[in-house]
N, C-alpha and C positions, 0 to 999 in steps of 0.2 A: 434558571438559562433554558434547560434542557426544551422544556415549553415553546420558546421561541426558536430554536432550529427547526429548519424544516426539514420532515421525515426522509425526502429524496431529492437530489442535489444532482445537478447534470456537470462532468468531469471532464466531458467532451463532445462532439458532436455524434450524437447516436450512444453514448455512454451514459450510463447513470448508474450511482450508488443510491442504495435504500438502505437505511438503518433500521434493522430489524428490534422489535421490543418481544420479552417474554419467548424466546428462542433459542436454541442451543447456539446458532449461528449471531455474530454480528452486523452482517452485511450480505445484504445481496447486491451482484455487480451486474449489469446486463449490457453487451455493444451488440448492438442491431444488425453489423455487416452488408450494409446497404451501402451500394458504391457512392462516393463521396463522404460518407459519415468516418470517423475515426476509428482505429484499432484500440481494445484495450491493450497495453503495453507498459508493465513495471519492470522498470531494470535490476541486473543483479543487485541482489544485496540481503542482508541476513540480520537476523534479532538475538542478541543478548540476553534479553528477559523473558521471549517467549516462545514456544510451539505454534506454528501455524497449522490449521486445516484448512483445504480447498475442495469442494465437492462440485462437480461440472455437473449440471442441473438439464441445460440444455445446450447443442452445439457441439464445440470443438474448442479445447484451449491447449496452446503449446505450453510445458513446462519445462522450466530448466533448472535440473536439482544439481548442484554440483557441475560435475560436467557434463553430466545426461541431459540431452535434450530428446523430449518425447510429448507426444500428441495426446491428450486425456481427453475421454466424453462420458456421458452417464453411466455408462457400464462398468468403467474403473473405479466408481467407488469413489471415498474421499482420499485424500494425497494429503501427508503428514509432511510438513518441511521440520525440522528440528532446530533447534536454536544452536545458531554457529553456520549451519549448510547455507551456503549462498543459493538463491533463487530468484527465478524470472517467471513472469506470468507475459503470455500474447495471446489473444483472440486468433481463432481462425474463423474468420466469417460470422455470423449469427453466433452469441457464445451469452450465457445464463450461468455463474457460480454462486455458490454459499461459501463464505469464510468466515471464519473462527478463530482466536487465540487461546491460548492456555499458557498461563491464567488468562481469564479474562477481566481484564481493569480498564475497560473502554478506551484505553490508548488509541488502538486503531482508529476509532472514530473521532477522536480529538485532533489526530493526525493529520485525516482525509481532511476535515472541516476547517484546519488550519492551512493545508495546502491550495485549498479553494476559497478563502477567504477574502479574497480579491474580486470574486466573481467568476476568477478562472483558474485553472491549474497554475502554481505559481512556476515562473521561469528562471526567477532572481536566483544566483546562486548560493549567497548567503542567506537569503531567505528559505531556501531548500534546506541545506544545511542546519539552521536552528530550527526546524521543525522536524528534521530528522533526527536531531540529537535528542528532543523531549519526544517524539514518536519513537522510539526503538528501531530506528531504521538505519541500518550502517550499509552505505553503498560500498559496494564490492570495486578496489580498485585491481590492474594488473598486478598479477604475481599471488594476489590473495592471501597475503599476510595480516591477520586480524588485528593484532596490536597496533601495524600500523595505519589500518582504516580505521581505527577506534581512535588513534591519535589524531590524524585528518579530521574526521568531525567533530571531537571535541575543540580542537581548536580554531576550526572555523564557526562551528556551529554552536559551542557555549563560550569560548573566550571574543572573537573578532567579530562575531554579528552583533551581540550586545552591543558592544561598545560602538557599531554603525548606526545603532539607533532600532534594530531589528529586534522583535517582540511576538509573541504569539497571542493572534487576535482572540484566542476562547483558551482557557485555561482549565476550566473545568466543566463538566456536563452535571 
C-alpha cells in the first residue's frame, strides 16, 4: 500500500509534510511564511509510547515544553520531547523542520495520513479523537492530569467514535 501513497502531502496553505525514506528522520515539515499562508501549529499534546525529536533546519519554530515557551532555530540543534511531556509547535514565518520518534514504528506517518484522509486536515471532533487514539497523540487538557486526558481520549476515540462509524482510512503502511 505504501507505494500508492504520495511522498509529500499538503496539510495547509503553504504547509507541507514530506515522508522521508532511509533517513533517521521520519518527516520533513515546511511552512512557507508567506502572507496569507497558514502557519504550522500543533496544539499542546503528549505521547505515551514514544519520544519525539525535532530539528529546525531553516527559520524559527516556537516550541512549548511543559510550561516553557521558547523560539528555536538551526543553531539550537535537535530538541527532544520525552514521553509524557506536553508540547506544542508553532512556526514563526518560514520554517523547515525534521521530526522523528523513538521508537520509530511509522505511527506518526499513519496519524498524519489519517488526519488528512479527507483531502484536508480533519476538523471533526470524533475523527480527530479516533486518529489521536491510534496515533499516540494525547491532547493536553486544562489541569494536565494525564490519567484524565488518557481516559478522555479513550472514551471518545476508542469507544464512542467507532460506535458512530468512524474508522481509520489507512491502517498500515
